[in-house]
C-alpha positions in Angstrom: -14.9 -0.6 4.3 -13.7 2.6 5.9 -16.1 5.5 6.3 -15.2 8.9 7.8 -16.6 8.0 11.2 -14.4 4.9 11.4 -11.1 6.8 11.3 -11.1 7.8 14.9 -12.1 4.3 15.9 -9.4 2.8 13.8 -6.7 5.1 15.2 -7.9 4.1 18.7 -7.2 0.4 18.0 -3.7 1.0 16.7 -0.6 1.6 18.9 2.0 4.0 17.6 5.0 2.8 19.5 7.6 5.1 20.9 10.9 3.3 21.8 12.2 6.3 23.9 11.9 5.6 27.6 11.0 9.3 28.2 7.2 9.3 28.3 7.2 13.1 27.8 8.7 12.7 24.4 6.4 12.7 21.4 5.9 9.7 19.2 8.6 9.1 16.5 8.3 12.1 14.2 10.7 13.5 11.7 11.5 17.2 11.9 8.8 19.5 10.7 8.9 20.3 7.0 6.9 22.6 4.8 4.5 20.2 3.1 2.9 21.8 0.0 -0.8 22.1 -0.7 -2.3 19.2 -2.5 -1.9 19.5 -6.2 1.3 21.5 -6.3 3.7 20.3 -9.0 6.1 17.6 -7.9 9.1 19.6 -8.8 8.6 21.5 -5.5 11.4 20.0 -3.4 9.6 20.5 -0.1 7.2 17.7 -0.5 7.3 14.8 2.0 7.5 11.1 1.0 5.9 8.5 3.2 7.0 4.9 2.8 4.7 2.3 4.2 6.1 -1.2 4.9 3.8 -4.0 6.2 5.7 -6.4 8.4 4.5 -9.9 9.5 7.0 -12.2 11.2 10.0 -10.5 9.6 12.1 -10.3 12.7 15.1 -12.2 11.3 15.7 -9.6 8.6 13.7 -6.5 9.1 16.4 -4.5 10.9 18.9 -5.1 8.1 16.3 -4.5 5.3 15.1 -1.2 6.8 18.7 0.0 7.1 19.1 -0.7 3.4 15.8 1.1 2.8 16.9 4.2 4.8 20.2 4.3 2.8 18.4 4.2 -0.5 15.8 6.8 0.5 18.5 9.1 1.8 19.8 9.3 -1.8 16.5 11.0 -2.8 17.7 14.2 -1.0 14.1 14.8 0.1 12.4 14.5 3.5 10.9 11.1 4.2 9.4 8.9 6.8 9.2 5.1 7.0 6.0 3.8 8.6 6.6 0.2 9.5 3.3 -1.5 10.3 3.7 -4.6 12.5 0.7 -6.7 11.4 0.3 -8.8 14.5 3.6 -10.6 14.3 4.3 -13.4 16.7 8.1 -13.1 16.6 10.5 -10.3 17.5 9.5 -8.0 14.6 8.2 -5.2 16.8 11.3 -5.4 19.0 13.5 -5.0 16.0 11.4 -2.1 14.7 11.7 -0.2 18.0 15.4 -0.9 18.1 15.9 0.7 14.8 13.6 3.6 15.5 15.8 4.5 18.6 18.7 5.4 16.2 16.7 6.5 13.1 13.8 8.9 13.9 12.6 8.6 10.4 11.3 5.1 11.3 7.7 5.2 12.8 6.7 1.8 14.2 3.0 1.1 14.2 1.6 -2.1 15.7 -1.6 -4.0 16.6 -2.0 -7.3 18.2 -3.8 -9.6 15.7 -2.8 -10.3 12.2 -5.3 -8.6 9.9 -3.6 -8.8 6.5 -1.3 -6.8 4.3 -4.2 -4.7 3.0 -5.2 -3.7 6.4 -1.6 -2.8 7.3 -1.3 -0.6 4.2 -4.6 1.1 5.1 -3.5 1.8 8.7 -0.2 3.1 7.5 -1.8 5.4 4.9 -4.0 7.0 7.6 -0.9 7.5 9.7 1.2 8.9 6.8 1.9 12.6 6.5 3.5 12.7 3.0 2.1 14.1 -0.2 3.6 11.0 -2.0 3.1 7.6 -0.5 5.1 4.5 -1.5 4.1 0.9 -0.7 7.0 -1.4 -0.3 7.3 -5.1 0.9 9.5 -5.8 3.9 11.5 -8.5 2.0 12.9 -5.9 -0.4 12.4 -8.3 -3.4 11.9 -5.0 -5.2 14.7 -2.8 -4.0 14.0 0.7 -2.5 16.2 2.2 -5.2 13.1 2.1 -7.4 11.7 5.0 -5.5 13.7 7.5 -7.5 12.7 6.1 -10.9 9.1 5.8 -9.9 9.0 9.5 -8.8 10.7 10.6 -12.0 8.1 8.6 -13.9 5.3 10.3 -12.1 6.8 13.7 -12.8 7.3 12.9 -16.5 3.9 11.3 -17.2 1.9 13.4 -14.7 0.5 10.1 -13.4 -1.6 9.8 -10.2 -0.1 6.3 -9.5 3.0 4.5 -10.7 3.0 0.7 -10.2 5.7 -1.9 -10.8 5.0 -4.5 -13.4 6.8 -7.8 -13.9 5.6 -7.8 -17.5 7.1 -4.4 -18.4 9.5 -4.9 -21.3 12.3 -3.4 -19.3 11.7 -5.4 -16.2 14.2 -8.0 -14.9 12.5 -10.7 -13.1 13.8 -13.8 -11.3 11.2 -15.9 -9.5 10.1 -19.6 -9.6 8.1 -21.2 -12.4 5.3 -21.9 -10.0 4.9 -18.2 -9.2 5.1 -17.3 -12.9 2.3 -19.7 -13.8 0.1 -18.4 -10.9 0.8 -14.8 -11.8 0.0 -15.4 -15.5 -3.3 -17.2 -14.7 -4.3 -14.4 -12.3 -3.5 -11.8 -14.9 -5.8 -13.5 -17.4 -8.5 -13.7 -14.7 -8.2 -10.0 -13.9 -8.3 -9.0 -17.6 -11.4 -11.1 -18.1 -13.4 -9.9 -15.1 -12.5 -6.3 -14.9 -11.1 -5.3 -18.3 -8.2 -3.6 -16.5 -5.6 -2.4 -19.0 -2.7 -3.1 -16.8 -0.2 -5.9 -17.2 0.3 -6.6 -13.5 -1.5 -5.7 -10.3 0.4 -7.6 -7.6 4.0 -6.3 -7.2 4.2 -4.7 -3.8 6.1 -1.6 -5.0 3.6 1.2 -5.7 3.8 5.1 -5.7 0.7 7.2 -5.4 -0.4 10.7 -4.5 -1.9 10.9 -1.0 -5.3 12.2 -2.1 -5.7 9.3 -4.5 -5.1 6.7 -1.8 -7.3 8.4 0.8 -10.2 8.5 -1.6 -9.8 4.9 -2.6 -9.3 3.7 0.9 -12.8 4.7 1.8 -14.1 2.1 -0.8 -11.7 -0.7 0.1 -13.1 -3.8 1.8 -10.4 -6.4 1.1 -7.8 -6.7 3.7 -5.5 -9.4 2.4 -4.2 -10.7 -1.0 -6.5 -8.9 -3.4 -6.1 -5.5 -1.7 -3.9 -4.3 -4.6 -6.4 -5.3 -7.2 -9.3 -3.6 -5.5 -7.3 -0.4 -5.1 -6.3 -0.3 -8.7 -9.7 -1.2 -10.1 -11.3 1.5 -8.0 -8.7 4.1 -9.0 -9.0 3.2 -12.7 -12.8 3.5 -12.5 -12.5 6.9 -10.9 -10.4 8.2 -13.8 -7.0 8.4 -12.1 -4.0 7.9 -14.4 -2.0 4.8 -13.6 1.3 4.2 -15.2 3.4 1.0 -15.1 7.2 1.1 -14.5 9.9 -1.5 -14.9 11.2 -3.4 -11.9 14.0 -5.7 -10.9 12.5 -8.5 -8.8 14.8 -11.0 -7.0 12.7 -13.7 -5.3 14.0 -14.4 -1.9 11.6 -16.7 -0.2 12.2 -20.5 -0.3 9.9 -23.0 -1.8 7.7 -20.5 -3.6 7.1 -18.3 -0.6 3.9 -18.1 1.4 1.6 -18.8 -1.5 0.0 -22.2 -1.0 -3.4 -23.8 -1.8 -5.1 -21.9 0.9 -3.6 -18.6 -0.3 -4.6 -19.2 -3.9 -8.1 -20.1 -2.8 -8.3 -16.8 -0.7 -7.1 -14.8 -3.7 -9.7 -16.3 -5.9 -12.5 -15.7 -3.4 -11.5 -12.1 -2.7 -11.2 -11.4 -6.4 -14.7 -12.8 -7.1 -16.0 -10.8 -4.1 -14.7 -7.6 -5.7 -16.2 -8.5 -9.0 -19.7 -9.4 -7.6 -19.8 -6.2 -5.5 -18.9 -4.0 -8.4 -21.5 -5.8 -10.6 -24.2 -5.4 -7.9 -23.3 -1.7 -7.5 -23.7 -1.2 -11.3 -27.1 -2.9 -11.2 -28.2 -0.7 -8.3 -27.1 2.4 -10.2 -29.4 1.5 -13.1 -32.5 1.2 -10.9 -34.7 4.3 -11.3 -35.2 6.3 -8.1 -38.7 6.9 -7.0 -40.0 10.4 -7.5 -38.8 12.7 -4.7 -36.3 10.1 -3.3 -33.3 11.8 -1.8 -29.8 10.3 -2.0 -28.3 9.5 1.4 -25.2 11.7 2.0 -22.0 9.7 1.9 -21.1 10.9 5.4 -24.2 9.2 6.8 -23.4 5.8 5.3 -22.2 3.2 7.8 -19.9 0.2 7.0 -21.8 -3.1 6.9 
């Protein structure tokens, strides 16, 4: 869990790489733009978009995929930055990120030495991001960056706080293995049963959210890996934020069902049950009457376990 005092410590453990050989040059930053105050209507064209892409051992395709991402984002005609978080890769991922950043200053490589999970990478990227709108996107581009435009339009039209992709949206076009379909459906039933979440899908990596929503929910997040998306959405829904689902086109690109094996399925189950039990315990704690005169501990004084 992140608390306010942890931000400085977290930033100190993360390296924001600068591929330029000139040590006097600042870290990769896009030119200054006038970012509006929080809460201004999205029709204001000055708002900045931050795209966060977790990367783990993607060296064989990350350069090409990020080039495609930059091309698609350029069609938005709005200022943007791409924060590529190297989640402790053991291959040449970081080298490829730095190579791309040398010719595309919109790309901001962020790295740390030990693999800590997709959720942790998204959390670190969110704390680094400067945009009023933040997009989560997977490095494999199984959901193409072109969805950014339709997601932003959906947010403007519905006044949503978050827009998430759903494989089960009636307008979605999905091509992925039967094994993954079965696992996805089983997990959907589990989530509905445990949390009563009125969403058809929680796991697609393409999500759009207002910055203030993510920052608030990151403070409550404890899961670093597979169930990070679920915890984020459950917390946001409980806090009354409006979440809207949008159609996606998903083209599965990983061979043999991808990285999801027995160990991954077990981890997803354990993380999901951990979220459920913590929420149940918190609700039970809230129902315990406080002793007369007992003062509530300020949130800023709480420490992570």
